[in-house]
C-alpha positions in Angstrom: -55.6 124.8 166.0 -52.8 124.3 164.8 -49.2 124.3 166.3 -45.6 123.4 164.1 -42.9 122.3 166.2 -39.1 121.9 164.7 -36.1 119.9 165.2 -33.0 118.9 163.4 -31.0 122.1 163.7 -27.3 122.3 164.4 -23.2 123.1 163.2 -22.2 121.4 160.8 -19.2 122.0 158.1 -19.6 123.8 154.8 -20.5 121.5 152.2 -22.8 118.8 154.8 -26.3 118.0 155.0 -29.1 118.3 157.4 -32.8 117.4 156.9 -35.2 119.2 159.4 -38.3 118.6 160.3 -41.7 120.0 161.9 -44.2 118.8 163.2 -47.4 120.3 162.3 -49.6 119.6 165.6 -53.2 120.7 164.1 -56.3 118.1 162.4 -56.3 118.6 159.3 -52.0 118.5 157.8 -50.8 121.2 154.6 -53.9 123.4 154.0 -53.1 125.9 152.6 -49.9 125.3 152.4 -46.5 125.0 154.1 -43.6 126.4 154.1 -39.4 127.2 155.4 -38.3 130.4 155.6 -34.9 131.4 156.9 -33.3 134.1 159.1 -29.6 135.5 159.5 -28.5 137.6 162.5 -28.7 140.8 160.6 -31.5 140.3 157.9 -34.6 140.2 157.5 -36.7 137.1 157.7 -37.5 135.1 153.4 -38.7 132.9 152.1 -36.4 129.1 151.9 -39.1 126.9 150.1 -42.7 126.3 149.3 -45.6 123.2 149.4 -48.9 122.4 148.8 -50.6 119.5 149.8 -50.9 118.3 146.4 -46.9 118.1 146.4 -45.9 121.4 144.3 -43.0 122.7 145.8 -41.0 126.1 144.5 -37.5 127.4 145.9 -35.9 130.5 146.4 -33.4 130.3 143.3 -30.4 131.2 145.5 -30.8 127.4 147.0 -28.8 126.9 143.8 -30.7 122.5 143.9 -29.2 122.4 147.3 -32.3 122.1 149.4 -35.5 119.2 149.7 -39.1 120.2 150.2 -40.6 116.8 151.1 -43.8 115.9 153.8 -45.0 112.3 154.7 -48.9 113.3 155.6 -49.1 110.1 157.7 -47.1 111.4 159.9 -48.5 115.5 159.6 -44.7 116.0 158.9 -42.7 118.3 157.1 -39.6 118.6 156.4 -36.3 119.7 155.1 -33.4 117.8 153.6 -29.9 120.8 152.9 -27.2 119.2 151.2 -23.8 121.5 150.3 -24.1 124.1 153.1 -22.9 127.2 152.9 -21.8 129.6 155.5 -24.0 132.0 154.4 -26.9 129.7 155.0 -26.1 130.3 158.8 -29.5 130.8 160.2 -33.2 130.7 161.8 -34.9 128.2 160.5 -38.5 127.7 160.8 -41.5 126.3 159.6 -44.8 128.1 158.5 -48.1 126.3 157.7 -50.5 129.0 155.4 -48.6 132.6 155.3 -49.4 132.4 151.4 -52.3 132.1 150.8 -54.5 134.3 151.2 -58.3 134.1 153.4 -55.8 131.4 155.1 -54.6 132.0 158.9 -50.6 131.8 158.9 -49.5 129.7 161.8 -45.1 130.0 162.5 -43.1 127.2 164.5 -40.2 128.2 167.1 -37.4 128.1 164.8 -34.2 125.7 164.7 -30.7 127.2 164.6 -29.0 126.0 161.7 -24.8 126.6 161.6 -22.9 125.9 158.9 -18.8 126.0 159.9 -15.7 127.5 157.6 
């Protein structure tokens, strides 16, 4: 059983930075890939970034290199470093596992709120 718990959200001014964390309580960390999603008010959930167990990363084109996904296998923790935040980054950010691989059971965290003010 996998349980994902996010932390690190909060309020920040535009141009600032935040680092999100996601602790995975499962027995095998990042077995099927892990992801960060976000959902802004009134919008659909969108994929922000992914990372495989081997460390291969992908990012949404819209981020323009501002975010960095990483993982610490010894701590079973996924991270999302968010730099140069913009008001349009305001959203609930969700940690997920296994959502992009067929045959894997997907797991979701409950989300953490990020609010960027101008």
